[in-house]
N, CA, C and O atoms as a Maestro MAE file, in Angstrom:
{
 s_m_m2io_version
 :::
 2.0.0
}

f_m_ct {
 s_m_title
 :::
 protein
 m_atom[336] {
  # First column is atom index #
  i_m_mmod_type
  r_m_x_coord
  r_m_y_coord
  r_m_z_coord
  i_m_residue_number
  s_m_chain_name
  s_m_pdb_residue_name
  s_m_pdb_atom_name
  i_m_atomic_number
  :::
  1 25 -140.275 -37.640 -3.583 1 A "MET " " N  " 7
  2 3 -140.834 -36.513 -1.747 1 A "MET " " CA " 6
  3 2 -139.776 -36.381 -1.621 1 A "MET " " C  " 6
  4 15 -139.100 -35.358 -1.730 1 A "MET " " O  " 8
  5 25 -139.292 -38.116 -1.201 2 A "GLU " " N  " 7
  6 3 -137.579 -38.098 0.190 2 A "GLU " " CA " 6
  7 2 -137.008 -37.583 0.060 2 A "GLU " " C  " 6
  8 15 -136.696 -36.705 0.865 2 A "GLU " " O  " 8
  9 25 -136.482 -37.764 -1.027 3 A "ARG " " N  " 7
  10 3 -135.459 -37.376 -1.223 3 A "ARG " " CA " 6
  11 2 -134.782 -35.992 -1.438 3 A "ARG " " C  " 6
  12 15 -133.597 -35.711 -1.615 3 A "ARG " " O  " 8
  13 25 -136.103 -35.068 -1.358 4 A "ALA " " N  " 7
  14 3 -136.019 -33.741 -1.098 4 A "ALA " " CA " 6
  15 2 -136.642 -33.223 0.152 4 A "ALA " " C  " 6
  16 15 -136.608 -32.024 0.428 4 A "ALA " " O  " 8
  17 25 -137.237 -34.157 0.944 5 A "GLU " " N  " 7
  18 3 -137.304 -33.746 2.137 5 A "GLU " " CA " 6
  19 2 -135.606 -34.140 3.089 5 A "GLU " " C  " 6
  20 15 -135.191 -33.415 3.993 5 A "GLU " " O  " 8
  21 25 -134.738 -35.647 2.510 6 A "LYS " " N  " 7
  22 3 -134.175 -35.847 3.092 6 A "LYS " " CA " 6
  23 2 -132.844 -34.694 2.790 6 A "LYS " " C  " 6
  24 15 -131.824 -34.725 3.479 6 A "LYS " " O  " 8
  25 25 -133.019 -33.824 1.804 7 A "GLY " " N  " 7
  26 3 -132.131 -33.218 1.140 7 A "GLY " " CA " 6
  27 2 -131.771 -31.001 2.250 7 A "GLY " " C  " 6
  28 15 -130.871 -30.252 2.629 7 A "GLY " " O  " 8
  29 25 -133.899 -31.178 2.154 8 A "SER " " N  " 7
  30 3 -133.542 -30.371 3.229 8 A "SER " " CA " 6
  31 2 -133.457 -30.441 4.466 8 A "SER " " C  " 6
  32 15 -132.965 -29.392 4.880 8 A "SER " " O  " 8
  33 25 -133.725 -31.272 5.430 9 A "LYS " " N  " 7
  34 3 -132.941 -32.459 6.817 9 A "LYS " " CA " 6
  35 2 -131.481 -31.484 6.361 9 A "LYS " " C  " 6
  36 15 -131.071 -30.384 6.731 9 A "LYS " " O  " 8
  37 25 -131.314 -31.823 6.038 10 A "HIS " " N  " 7
  38 3 -129.353 -31.457 5.564 10 A "HIS " " CA " 6
  39 2 -128.929 -29.921 5.317 10 A "HIS " " C  " 6
  40 15 -127.861 -29.545 5.799 10 A "HIS " " O  " 8
  41 25 -129.301 -29.500 4.973 11 A "ARG " " N  " 7
  42 3 -129.059 -27.740 5.016 11 A "ARG " " CA " 6
  43 2 -129.552 -27.494 6.476 11 A "ARG " " C  " 6
  44 15 -129.099 -26.667 7.267 11 A "ARG " " O  " 8
  45 25 -130.368 -28.203 6.633 12 A "MET " " N  " 7
  46 3 -130.694 -27.305 8.580 12 A "MET " " CA " 6
  47 2 -129.563 -27.690 9.023 12 A "MET " " C  " 6
  48 15 -128.975 -26.681 9.412 12 A "MET " " O  " 8
  49 25 -128.703 -28.939 9.235 13 A "ASN " " N  " 7
  50 3 -127.810 -29.075 9.788 13 A "ASN " " CA " 6
  51 2 -126.418 -28.782 9.788 13 A "ASN " " C  " 6
  52 15 -125.408 -29.232 10.331 13 A "ASN " " O  " 8
  53 25 -126.779 -27.663 8.807 14 A "ARG " " N  " 7
  54 3 -125.174 -27.323 8.366 14 A "ARG " " CA " 6
  55 2 -125.410 -25.921 8.129 14 A "ARG " " C  " 6
  56 15 -125.506 -25.368 7.034 14 A "ARG " " O  " 8
  57 25 -125.505 -25.333 9.444 15 A "ASN " " N  " 7
  58 3 -126.449 -23.864 9.582 15 A "ASN " " CA " 6
  59 2 -125.862 -23.861 10.973 15 A "ASN " " C  " 6
  60 15 -125.339 -22.903 11.542 15 A "ASN " " O  " 8
  61 25 -125.985 -24.745 11.300 16 A "ARG " " N  " 7
  62 3 -125.843 -25.133 12.553 16 A "ARG " " CA " 6
  63 2 -124.826 -24.403 12.979 16 A "ARG " " C  " 6
  64 15 -123.884 -24.722 12.254 16 A "ARG " " O  " 8
  65 25 -124.495 -23.652 13.695 17 A "ARG " " N  " 7
  66 3 -122.861 -23.437 14.253 17 A "ARG " " CA " 6
  67 2 -122.320 -24.282 16.138 17 A "ARG " " C  " 6
  68 15 -122.758 -24.511 17.266 17 A "ARG " " O  " 8
  69 25 -121.011 -24.434 15.196 18 A "ARG " " N  " 7
  70 3 -120.054 -25.128 16.192 18 A "ARG " " CA " 6
  71 2 -119.962 -24.140 17.448 18 A "ARG " " C  " 6
  72 15 -119.985 -24.610 18.586 18 A "ARG " " O  " 8
  73 25 -119.819 -22.233 17.134 19 A "PHE " " N  " 7
  74 3 -119.176 -22.285 18.393 19 A "PHE " " CA " 6
  75 2 -121.103 -21.212 18.919 19 A "PHE " " C  " 6
  76 15 -121.933 -20.887 18.071 19 A "PHE " " O  " 8
  77 25 -121.263 -20.902 20.677 20 A "SER " " N  " 7
  78 3 -122.466 -19.775 20.048 20 A "SER " " CA " 6
  79 2 -122.079 -18.232 20.238 20 A "SER " " C  " 6
  80 15 -120.920 -18.294 20.648 20 A "SER " " O  " 8
  81 25 -122.305 -17.372 20.188 21 A "ASP " " N  " 7
  82 3 -122.469 -16.060 20.180 21 A "ASP " " CA " 6
  83 2 -121.806 -16.387 21.699 21 A "ASP " " C  " 6
  84 15 -122.344 -17.147 22.504 21 A "ASP " " O  " 8
  85 25 -120.288 -15.533 21.990 22 A "ARG " " N  " 7
  86 3 -120.875 -16.622 23.800 22 A "ARG " " CA " 6
  87 2 -120.354 -14.489 24.815 22 A "ARG " " C  " 6
  88 15 -119.719 -14.427 25.867 22 A "ARG " " O  " 8
  89 25 -120.671 -13.719 24.349 23 A "GLY " " N  " 7
  90 3 -120.392 -13.017 24.898 23 A "GLY " " CA " 6
  91 2 -121.944 -12.427 24.420 23 A "GLY " " C  " 6
  92 15 -122.642 -11.862 25.262 23 A "GLY " " O  " 8
  93 25 -122.444 -12.612 22.951 24 A "GLY " " N  " 7
  94 3 -123.470 -11.230 22.682 24 A "GLY " " CA " 6
  95 2 -123.625 -10.241 21.567 24 A "GLY " " C  " 6
  96 15 -122.795 -10.475 20.688 24 A "GLY " " O  " 8
  97 25 -123.880 -9.901 21.476 25 A "GLU " " N  " 7
  98 3 -123.503 -9.773 20.326 25 A "GLU " " CA " 6
  99 2 -123.338 -8.204 20.001 25 A "GLU " " C  " 6
  100 15 -123.386 -7.990 18.790 25 A "GLU " " O  " 8
  101 25 -123.163 -7.116 20.754 26 A "GLY " " N  " 7
  102 3 -122.152 -6.382 20.727 26 A "GLY " " CA " 6
  103 2 -119.457 -6.309 21.132 26 A "GLY " " C  " 6
  104 15 -118.367 -5.736 21.132 26 A "GLY " " O  " 8
  105 25 -120.522 -7.731 21.392 27 A "TRP " " N  " 7
  106 3 -118.939 -8.517 22.419 27 A "TRP " " CA " 6
  107 2 -117.287 -9.094 21.111 27 A "TRP " " C  " 6
  108 15 -117.331 -9.891 20.173 27 A "TRP " " O  " 8
  109 25 -116.422 -8.511 21.485 28 A "LYS " " N  " 7
  110 3 -115.944 -8.993 20.606 28 A "LYS " " CA " 6
  111 2 -114.485 -9.467 20.758 28 A "LYS " " C  " 6
  112 15 -113.407 -9.140 20.262 28 A "LYS " " O  " 8
  113 25 -114.950 -10.459 21.738 29 A "GLY " " N  " 7
  114 3 -113.719 -10.892 21.944 29 A "GLY " " CA " 6
  115 2 -113.806 -12.628 20.875 29 A "GLY " " C  " 6
  116 15 -114.560 -13.074 20.010 29 A "GLY " " O  " 8
  117 25 -112.074 -13.307 21.882 30 A "PRO " " N  " 7
  118 3 -112.140 -14.056 21.366 30 A "PRO " " CA " 6
  119 2 -112.921 -15.480 21.676 30 A "PRO " " C  " 6
  120 15 -113.354 -15.940 22.732 30 A "PRO " " O  " 8
  121 25 -112.925 -16.198 19.770 31 A "ILE " " N  " 7
  122 3 -114.610 -17.092 20.031 31 A "ILE " " CA " 6
  123 2 -114.245 -19.119 21.023 31 A "ILE " " C  " 6
  124 15 -115.056 -19.797 21.653 31 A "ILE " " O  " 8
  125 25 -113.172 -19.334 20.797 32 A "VAL " " N  " 7
  126 3 -112.755 -19.011 21.688 32 A "VAL " " CA " 6
  127 2 -110.786 -19.212 22.418 32 A "VAL " " C  " 6
  128 15 -109.727 -18.851 21.904 32 A "VAL " " O  " 8
  129 25 -111.092 -19.997 23.885 33 A "ASP " " N  " 7
  130 3 -110.109 -19.200 24.784 33 A "ASP " " CA " 6
  131 2 -108.951 -20.881 25.148 33 A "ASP " " C  " 6
  132 15 -109.401 -22.016 25.300 33 A "ASP " " O  " 8
  133 25 -107.016 -20.346 25.207 34 A "TYR " " N  " 7
  134 3 -106.526 -21.942 25.989 34 A "TYR " " CA " 6
  135 2 -107.312 -21.961 26.955 34 A "TYR " " C  " 6
  136 15 -108.081 -22.921 26.918 34 A "TYR " " O  " 8
  137 25 -107.410 -21.417 27.646 35 A "LYS " " N  " 7
  138 3 -108.018 -22.521 29.017 35 A "LYS " " CA " 6
  139 2 -109.081 -22.731 28.833 35 A "LYS " " C  " 6
  140 15 -109.677 -21.932 29.557 35 A "LYS " " O  " 8
  141 25 -110.267 -23.711 27.955 36 A "GLU " " N  " 7
  142 3 -110.951 -24.948 28.056 36 A "GLU " " CA " 6
  143 2 -110.482 -25.532 27.150 36 A "GLU " " C  " 6
  144 15 -110.855 -25.490 25.977 36 A "GLU " " O  " 8
  145 25 -109.407 -26.282 27.713 37 A "VAL " " N  " 7
  146 3 -108.867 -26.830 27.609 37 A "VAL " " CA " 6
  147 2 -109.732 -29.323 27.330 37 A "VAL " " C  " 6
  148 15 -109.106 -30.305 26.930 37 A "VAL " " O  " 8
  149 25 -111.105 -29.213 27.767 38 A "GLU " " N  " 7
  150 3 -111.756 -29.857 27.527 38 A "GLU " " CA " 6
  151 2 -112.902 -29.585 26.189 38 A "GLU " " C  " 6
  152 15 -113.820 -30.183 25.627 38 A "GLU " " O  " 8
  153 25 -112.270 -28.449 26.124 39 A "LEU " " N  " 7
  154 3 -113.333 -28.242 24.804 39 A "LEU " " CA " 6
  155 2 -112.315 -27.960 23.213 39 A "LEU " " C  " 6
  156 15 -112.679 -27.673 22.072 39 A "LEU " " O  " 8
  157 25 -111.056 -28.183 23.760 40 A "LEU " " N  " 7
  158 3 -109.932 -28.041 22.625 40 A "LEU " " CA " 6
  159 2 -109.461 -29.900 22.562 40 A "LEU " " C  " 6
  160 15 -108.402 -30.524 22.496 40 A "LEU " " O  " 8
  161 25 -109.750 -29.969 22.575 41 A "ARG " " N  " 7
  162 3 -110.018 -32.021 22.622 41 A "ARG " " CA " 6
  163 2 -110.415 -32.776 22.164 41 A "ARG " " C  " 6
  164 15 -110.177 -33.927 21.797 41 A "ARG " " O  " 8
  165 25 -111.474 -31.712 22.177 42 A "LYS " " N  " 7
  166 3 -112.859 -31.826 20.319 42 A "LYS " " CA " 6
  167 2 -112.634 -31.749 19.591 42 A "LYS " " C  " 6
  168 15 -113.240 -32.322 18.685 42 A "LYS " " O  " 8
  169 25 -111.277 -30.762 19.314 43 A "PHE " " N  " 7
  170 3 -111.137 -30.732 17.768 43 A "PHE " " CA " 6
  171 2 -109.440 -31.375 17.295 43 A "PHE " " C  " 6
  172 15 -108.604 -30.871 16.545 43 A "PHE " " O  " 8
  173 25 -109.395 -32.929 18.253 44 A "LEU " " N  " 7
  174 3 -107.965 -33.391 18.278 44 A "LEU " " CA " 6
  175 2 -108.072 -35.109 17.864 44 A "LEU " " C  " 6
  176 15 -108.813 -36.051 18.143 44 A "LEU " " O  " 8
  177 25 -106.914 -34.877 17.071 45 A "THR " " N  " 7
  178 3 -107.745 -36.351 16.576 45 A "THR " " CA " 6
  179 2 -107.126 -37.088 17.949 45 A "THR " " C  " 6
  180 15 -106.742 -36.461 18.936 45 A "THR " " O  " 8
  181 25 -107.111 -38.289 17.837 46 A "ALA " " N  " 7
  182 3 -106.883 -39.536 19.335 46 A "ALA " " CA " 6
  183 2 -104.637 -39.768 19.597 46 A "ALA " " C  " 6
  184 15 -103.960 -40.277 20.490 46 A "ALA " " O  " 8
  185 25 -104.188 -38.863 17.887 47 A "SER " " N  " 7
  186 3 -103.159 -38.708 18.238 47 A "SER " " CA " 6
  187 2 -102.708 -36.973 18.383 47 A "SER " " C  " 6
  188 15 -101.508 -36.714 18.280 47 A "SER " " O  " 8
  189 25 -103.260 -36.330 18.516 48 A "SER " " N  " 7
  190 3 -103.358 -34.903 19.065 48 A "SER " " CA " 6
  191 2 -102.799 -34.632 17.980 48 A "SER " " C  " 6
  192 15 -101.633 -34.236 17.978 48 A "SER " " O  " 8
  193 25 -103.611 -34.808 16.669 49 A "LYS " " N  " 7
  194 3 -103.226 -33.835 15.627 49 A "LYS " " CA " 6
  195 2 -104.354 -32.950 15.586 49 A "LYS " " C  " 6
  196 15 -105.244 -33.481 16.251 49 A "LYS " " O  " 8
  197 25 -104.554 -32.376 15.342 50 A "MET " " N  " 7
  198 3 -106.028 -30.793 15.254 50 A "MET " " CA " 6
  199 2 -107.296 -31.476 13.422 50 A "MET " " C  " 6
  200 15 -107.340 -31.937 12.281 50 A "MET " " O  " 8
  201 25 -107.776 -31.118 14.247 51 A "MET " " N  " 7
  202 3 -108.679 -32.192 12.835 51 A "MET " " CA " 6
  203 2 -109.390 -30.930 11.860 51 A "MET " " C  " 6
  204 15 -109.833 -29.921 12.410 51 A "MET " " O  " 8
  205 25 -109.443 -31.103 10.394 52 A "SER " " N  " 7
  206 3 -109.640 -30.137 9.966 52 A "SER " " CA " 6
  207 2 -111.173 -29.538 9.894 52 A "SER " " C  " 6
  208 15 -112.066 -29.361 10.721 52 A "SER " " O  " 8
  209 25 -111.052 -29.368 8.795 53 A "ARG " " N  " 7
  210 3 -111.338 -28.353 9.198 53 A "ARG " " CA " 6
  211 2 -113.406 -28.404 8.231 53 A "ARG " " C  " 6
  212 15 -114.393 -27.875 8.744 53 A "ARG " " O  " 8
  213 25 -113.409 -28.905 7.346 54 A "LYS " " N  " 7
  214 3 -114.075 -30.087 7.644 54 A "LYS " " CA " 6
  215 2 -115.153 -31.466 8.191 54 A "LYS " " C  " 6
  216 15 -116.327 -31.835 8.224 54 A "LYS " " O  " 8
  217 25 -113.588 -31.901 8.606 55 A "ARG " " N  " 7
  218 3 -114.703 -32.928 9.868 55 A "ARG " " CA " 6
  219 2 -114.627 -31.696 11.388 55 A "ARG " " C  " 6
  220 15 -115.037 -32.120 12.468 55 A "ARG " " O  " 8
  221 25 -114.354 -30.963 11.338 56 A "ALA " " N  " 7
  222 3 -114.738 -29.770 12.967 56 A "ALA " " CA " 6
  223 2 -115.616 -29.300 12.265 56 A "ALA " " C  " 6
  224 15 -116.590 -29.720 12.889 56 A "ALA " " O  " 8
  225 25 -115.979 -28.810 11.534 57 A "GLY " " N  " 7
  226 3 -117.270 -28.074 11.195 57 A "GLY " " CA " 6
  227 2 -117.240 -26.885 11.927 57 A "GLY " " C  " 6
  228 15 -117.974 -26.686 12.895 57 A "GLY " " O  " 8
  229 25 -116.146 -25.823 11.361 58 A "THR " " N  " 7
  230 3 -115.964 -25.327 11.780 58 A "THR " " CA " 6
  231 2 -115.632 -24.166 10.417 58 A "THR " " C  " 6
  232 15 -115.169 -24.501 9.327 58 A "THR " " O  " 8
  233 25 -116.034 -22.666 10.857 59 A "SER " " N  " 7
  234 3 -115.139 -21.866 9.304 59 A "SER " " CA " 6
  235 2 -114.237 -22.139 9.600 59 A "SER " " C  " 6
  236 15 -114.012 -23.101 10.334 59 A "SER " " O  " 8
  237 25 -112.947 -20.968 8.872 60 A "ALA " " N  " 7
  238 3 -112.392 -20.209 8.388 60 A "ALA " " CA " 6
  239 2 -111.726 -19.569 9.205 60 A "ALA " " C  " 6
  240 15 -110.537 -19.866 9.091 60 A "ALA " " O  " 8
  241 25 -112.020 -18.402 10.430 61 A "THR " " N  " 7
  242 3 -112.356 -17.535 10.962 61 A "THR " " CA " 6
  243 2 -112.013 -18.236 12.324 61 A "THR " " C  " 6
  244 15 -111.096 -17.784 13.009 61 A "THR " " O  " 8
  245 25 -113.046 -19.808 12.904 62 A "GLU " " N  " 7
  246 3 -113.435 -20.586 14.037 62 A "GLU " " CA " 6
  247 2 -112.098 -21.459 14.012 62 A "GLU " " C  " 6
  248 15 -111.495 -21.578 15.079 62 A "GLU " " O  " 8
  249 25 -111.438 -22.268 12.520 63 A "GLN " " N  " 7
  250 3 -110.846 -22.557 12.492 63 A "GLN " " CA " 6
  251 2 -109.033 -21.635 13.352 63 A "GLN " " C  " 6
  252 15 -108.496 -22.244 14.277 63 A "GLN " " O  " 8
  253 25 -108.546 -20.581 12.971 64 A "ARG " " N  " 7
  254 3 -108.005 -20.145 13.537 64 A "ARG " " CA " 6
  255 2 -107.130 -20.088 14.696 64 A "ARG " " C  " 6
  256 15 -106.021 -20.389 15.139 64 A "ARG " " O  " 8
  257 25 -108.840 -19.241 15.071 65 A "ALA " " N  " 7
  258 3 -109.110 -19.751 16.768 65 A "ALA " " CA " 6
  259 2 -109.090 -20.025 17.309 65 A "ALA " " C  " 6
  260 15 -109.239 -19.504 18.414 65 A "ALA " " O  " 8
  261 25 -108.748 -21.848 16.873 66 A "VAL " " N  " 7
  262 3 -109.358 -23.371 17.575 66 A "VAL " " CA " 6
  263 2 -106.842 -23.941 17.906 66 A "VAL " " C  " 6
  264 15 -106.062 -24.524 18.659 66 A "VAL " " O  " 8
  265 25 -106.953 -22.933 16.315 67 A "ARG " " N  " 7
  266 3 -105.686 -23.318 16.005 67 A "ARG " " CA " 6
  267 2 -104.672 -22.186 17.483 67 A "ARG " " C  " 6
  268 15 -103.889 -22.672 18.299 67 A "ARG " " O  " 8
  269 25 -104.852 -21.488 17.434 68 A "LEU " " N  " 7
  270 3 -104.208 -20.540 18.013 68 A "LEU " " CA " 6
  271 2 -104.522 -21.261 19.568 68 A "LEU " " C  " 6
  272 15 -103.679 -21.509 20.431 68 A "LEU " " O  " 8
  273 25 -105.419 -21.411 19.605 69 A "ALA " " N  " 7
  274 3 -105.404 -21.346 21.488 69 A "ALA " " CA " 6
  275 2 -105.401 -23.035 21.132 69 A "ALA " " C  " 6
  276 15 -105.334 -23.491 22.274 69 A "ALA " " O  " 8
  277 25 -105.439 -24.425 20.050 70 A "VAL " " N  " 7
  278 3 -104.794 -25.319 20.796 70 A "VAL " " CA " 6
  279 2 -103.356 -24.888 20.545 70 A "VAL " " C  " 6
  280 15 -103.775 -23.756 20.305 70 A "VAL " " O  " 8
  281 25 -101.947 -24.751 20.369 71 A "LYS " " N  " 7
  282 3 -101.344 -23.981 20.325 71 A "LYS " " CA " 6
  283 2 -100.376 -22.851 21.470 71 A "LYS " " C  " 6
  284 15 -99.149 -22.771 21.516 71 A "LYS " " O  " 8
  285 25 -101.161 -22.244 22.125 72 A "ARG " " N  " 7
  286 3 -100.642 -22.053 23.059 72 A "ARG " " CA " 6
  287 2 -101.096 -22.836 24.401 72 A "ARG " " C  " 6
  288 15 -100.357 -22.878 25.384 72 A "ARG " " O  " 8
  289 25 -102.149 -23.348 24.371 73 A "ALA " " N  " 7
  290 3 -102.211 -24.490 25.281 73 A "ALA " " CA " 6
  291 2 -101.167 -26.348 25.368 73 A "ALA " " C  " 6
  292 15 -101.136 -27.432 25.950 73 A "ALA " " O  " 8
  293 25 -100.570 -25.595 24.396 74 A "ARG " " N  " 7
  294 3 -99.632 -26.770 24.299 74 A "ARG " " CA " 6
  295 2 -98.183 -26.501 24.845 74 A "ARG " " C  " 6
  296 15 -97.361 -27.232 25.398 74 A "ARG " " O  " 8
  297 25 -98.182 -24.953 24.420 75 A "PHE " " N  " 7
  298 3 -97.476 -23.698 24.950 75 A "PHE " " CA " 6
  299 2 -96.831 -24.311 26.375 75 A "PHE " " C  " 6
  300 15 -95.691 -24.681 26.658 75 A "PHE " " O  " 8
  301 25 -98.168 -24.243 27.196 76 A "MET " " N  " 7
  302 3 -98.329 -23.589 28.468 76 A "MET " " CA " 6
  303 2 -98.179 -25.470 29.089 76 A "MET " " C  " 6
  304 15 -98.152 -25.652 30.306 76 A "MET " " O  " 8
  305 25 -98.104 -26.557 28.236 77 A "ALA " " N  " 7
  306 3 -98.642 -27.497 29.546 77 A "ALA " " CA " 6
  307 2 -100.081 -28.904 29.335 77 A "ALA " " C  " 6
  308 15 -100.155 -30.065 29.739 77 A "ALA " " O  " 8
  309 25 -101.209 -27.839 28.345 78 A "LEU " " N  " 7
  310 3 -102.317 -27.751 29.476 78 A "LEU " " CA " 6
  311 2 -102.737 -29.387 27.959 78 A "LEU " " C  " 6
  312 15 -103.520 -30.301 28.215 78 A "LEU " " O  " 8
  313 25 -101.924 -29.258 26.512 79 A "LEU " " N  " 7
  314 3 -102.184 -30.274 26.352 79 A "LEU " " CA " 6
  315 2 -100.902 -31.313 25.267 79 A "LEU " " C  " 6
  316 15 -100.365 -30.945 24.222 79 A "LEU " " O  " 8
  317 25 -100.768 -32.346 25.837 80 A "PRO " " N  " 7
  318 3 -99.827 -32.945 24.518 80 A "PRO " " CA " 6
  319 2 -98.989 -32.186 23.064 80 A "PRO " " C  " 6
  320 15 -99.607 -31.535 22.223 80 A "PRO " " O  " 8
  321 25 -98.027 -32.350 23.031 81 A "TYR " " N  " 7
  322 3 -97.670 -31.645 21.173 81 A "TYR " " CA " 6
  323 2 -98.453 -33.386 20.129 81 A "TYR " " C  " 6
  324 15 -99.189 -33.443 19.144 81 A "TYR " " O  " 8
  325 25 -97.787 -34.545 21.025 82 A "VAL " " N  " 7
  326 3 -98.445 -35.958 20.250 82 A "VAL " " CA " 6
  327 2 -98.715 -36.390 21.042 82 A "VAL " " C  " 6
  328 15 -98.170 -36.187 22.127 82 A "VAL " " O  " 8
  329 25 -99.907 -37.369 20.815 83 A "GLY " " N  " 7
  330 3 -100.719 -38.579 21.246 83 A "GLY " " CA " 6
  331 2 -99.782 -39.292 22.020 83 A "GLY " " C  " 6
  332 15 -98.552 -39.241 22.043 83 A "GLY " " O  " 8
  333 25 -100.841 -40.168 22.838 84 A "ILE " " N  " 7
  334 3 -99.620 -41.747 23.186 84 A "ILE " " CA " 6
  335 2 -100.338 -42.874 22.792 84 A "ILE " " C  " 6
  336 15 -99.834 -43.993 22.892 84 A "ILE " " O  " 8
  :::
 }
 m_bond[335] {
  # First column is bond index #
  i_m_from
  i_m_to
  i_m_order
  :::
  1 1 2 1
  2 2 3 1
  3 3 4 2
  4 3 5 1
  5 5 6 1
  6 6 7 1
  7 7 8 2
  8 7 9 1
  9 9 10 1
  10 10 11 1
  11 11 12 2
  12 11 13 1
  13 13 14 1
  14 14 15 1
  15 15 16 2
  16 15 17 1
  17 17 18 1
  18 18 19 1
  19 19 20 2
  20 19 21 1
  21 21 22 1
  22 22 23 1
  23 23 24 2
  24 23 25 1
  25 25 26 1
  26 26 27 1
  27 27 28 2
  28 27 29 1
  29 29 30 1
  30 30 31 1
  31 31 32 2
  32 31 33 1
  33 33 34 1
  34 34 35 1
  35 35 36 2
  36 35 37 1
  37 37 38 1
  38 38 39 1
  39 39 40 2
  40 39 41 1
  41 41 42 1
  42 42 43 1
  43 43 44 2
  44 43 45 1
  45 45 46 1
  46 46 47 1
  47 47 48 2
  48 47 49 1
  49 49 50 1
  50 50 51 1
  51 51 52 2
  52 51 53 1
  53 53 54 1
  54 54 55 1
  55 55 56 2
  56 55 57 1
  57 57 58 1
  58 58 59 1
  59 59 60 2
  60 59 61 1
  61 61 62 1
  62 62 63 1
  63 63 64 2
  64 63 65 1
  65 65 66 1
  66 66 67 1
  67 67 68 2
  68 67 69 1
  69 69 70 1
  70 70 71 1
  71 71 72 2
  72 71 73 1
  73 73 74 1
  74 74 75 1
  75 75 76 2
  76 75 77 1
  77 77 78 1
  78 78 79 1
  79 79 80 2
  80 79 81 1
  81 81 82 1
  82 82 83 1
  83 83 84 2
  84 83 85 1
  85 85 86 1
  86 86 87 1
  87 87 88 2
  88 87 89 1
  89 89 90 1
  90 90 91 1
  91 91 92 2
  92 91 93 1
  93 93 94 1
  94 94 95 1
  95 95 96 2
  96 95 97 1
  97 97 98 1
  98 98 99 1
  99 99 100 2
  100 99 101 1
  101 101 102 1
  102 102 103 1
  103 103 104 2
  104 103 105 1
  105 105 106 1
  106 106 107 1
  107 107 108 2
  108 107 109 1
  109 109 110 1
  110 110 111 1
  111 111 112 2
  112 111 113 1
  113 113 114 1
  114 114 115 1
  115 115 116 2
  116 115 117 1
  117 117 118 1
  118 118 119 1
  119 119 120 2
  120 119 121 1
  121 121 122 1
  122 122 123 1
  123 123 124 2
  124 123 125 1
  125 125 126 1
  126 126 127 1
  127 127 128 2
  128 127 129 1
  129 129 130 1
  130 130 131 1
  131 131 132 2
  132 131 133 1
  133 133 134 1
  134 134 135 1
  135 135 136 2
  136 135 137 1
  137 137 138 1
  138 138 139 1
  139 139 140 2
  140 139 141 1
  141 141 142 1
  142 142 143 1
  143 143 144 2
  144 143 145 1
  145 145 146 1
  146 146 147 1
  147 147 148 2
  148 147 149 1
  149 149 150 1
  150 150 151 1
  151 151 152 2
  152 151 153 1
  153 153 154 1
  154 154 155 1
  155 155 156 2
  156 155 157 1
  157 157 158 1
  158 158 159 1
  159 159 160 2
  160 159 161 1
  161 161 162 1
  162 162 163 1
  163 163 164 2
  164 163 165 1
  165 165 166 1
  166 166 167 1
  167 167 168 2
  168 167 169 1
  169 169 170 1
  170 170 171 1
  171 171 172 2
  172 171 173 1
  173 173 174 1
  174 174 175 1
  175 175 176 2
  176 175 177 1
  177 177 178 1
  178 178 179 1
  179 179 180 2
  180 179 181 1
  181 181 182 1
  182 182 183 1
  183 183 184 2
  184 183 185 1
  185 185 186 1
  186 186 187 1
  187 187 188 2
  188 187 189 1
  189 189 190 1
  190 190 191 1
  191 191 192 2
  192 191 193 1
  193 193 194 1
  194 194 195 1
  195 195 196 2
  196 195 197 1
  197 197 198 1
  198 198 199 1
  199 199 200 2
  200 199 201 1
  201 201 202 1
  202 202 203 1
  203 203 204 2
  204 203 205 1
  205 205 206 1
  206 206 207 1
  207 207 208 2
  208 207 209 1
  209 209 210 1
  210 210 211 1
  211 211 212 2
  212 211 213 1
  213 213 214 1
  214 214 215 1
  215 215 216 2
  216 215 217 1
  217 217 218 1
  218 218 219 1
  219 219 220 2
  220 219 221 1
  221 221 222 1
  222 222 223 1
  223 223 224 2
  224 223 225 1
  225 225 226 1
  226 226 227 1
  227 227 228 2
  228 227 229 1
  229 229 230 1
  230 230 231 1
  231 231 232 2
  232 231 233 1
  233 233 234 1
  234 234 235 1
  235 235 236 2
  236 235 237 1
  237 237 238 1
  238 238 239 1
  239 239 240 2
  240 239 241 1
  241 241 242 1
  242 242 243 1
  243 243 244 2
  244 243 245 1
  245 245 246 1
  246 246 247 1
  247 247 248 2
  248 247 249 1
  249 249 250 1
  250 250 251 1
  251 251 252 2
  252 251 253 1
  253 253 254 1
  254 254 255 1
  255 255 256 2
  256 255 257 1
  257 257 258 1
  258 258 259 1
  259 259 260 2
  260 259 261 1
  261 261 262 1
  262 262 263 1
  263 263 264 2
  264 263 265 1
  265 265 266 1
  266 266 267 1
  267 267 268 2
  268 267 269 1
  269 269 270 1
  270 270 271 1
  271 271 272 2
  272 271 273 1
  273 273 274 1
  274 274 275 1
  275 275 276 2
  276 275 277 1
  277 277 278 1
  278 278 279 1
  279 279 280 2
  280 279 281 1
  281 281 282 1
  282 282 283 1
  283 283 284 2
  284 283 285 1
  285 285 286 1
  286 286 287 1
  287 287 288 2
  288 287 289 1
  289 289 290 1
  290 290 291 1
  291 291 292 2
  292 291 293 1
  293 293 294 1
  294 294 295 1
  295 295 296 2
  296 295 297 1
  297 297 298 1
  298 298 299 1
  299 299 300 2
  300 299 301 1
  301 301 302 1
  302 302 303 1
  303 303 304 2
  304 303 305 1
  305 305 306 1
  306 306 307 1
  307 307 308 2
  308 307 309 1
  309 309 310 1
  310 310 311 1
  311 311 312 2
  312 311 313 1
  313 313 314 1
  314 314 315 1
  315 315 316 2
  316 315 317 1
  317 317 318 1
  318 318 319 1
  319 319 320 2
  320 319 321 1
  321 321 322 1
  322 322 323 1
  323 323 324 2
  324 323 325 1
  325 325 326 1
  326 326 327 1
  327 327 328 2
  328 327 329 1
  329 329 330 1
  330 330 331 1
  331 331 332 2
  332 331 333 1
  333 333 334 1
  334 334 335 1
  335 335 336 2
  :::
 }
}
């Protein structure tokens, strides 16, 4: 019985979203922006590599948006290309 409760608890956490709906229901904008440096740093490792989807907990669409935002932030010198 404990195992069933533990499994159902795990399923509840799996449905949690990394990004909330930022602009409401009808908003069709970017999930993440390159200017949100503190948010983007959460998706980088200590050596400034991108985290995998599995480790970061993002969907494919979210991961593409994060990847594009990180690349733009690196080009604008808001994030480093390599770690220290």
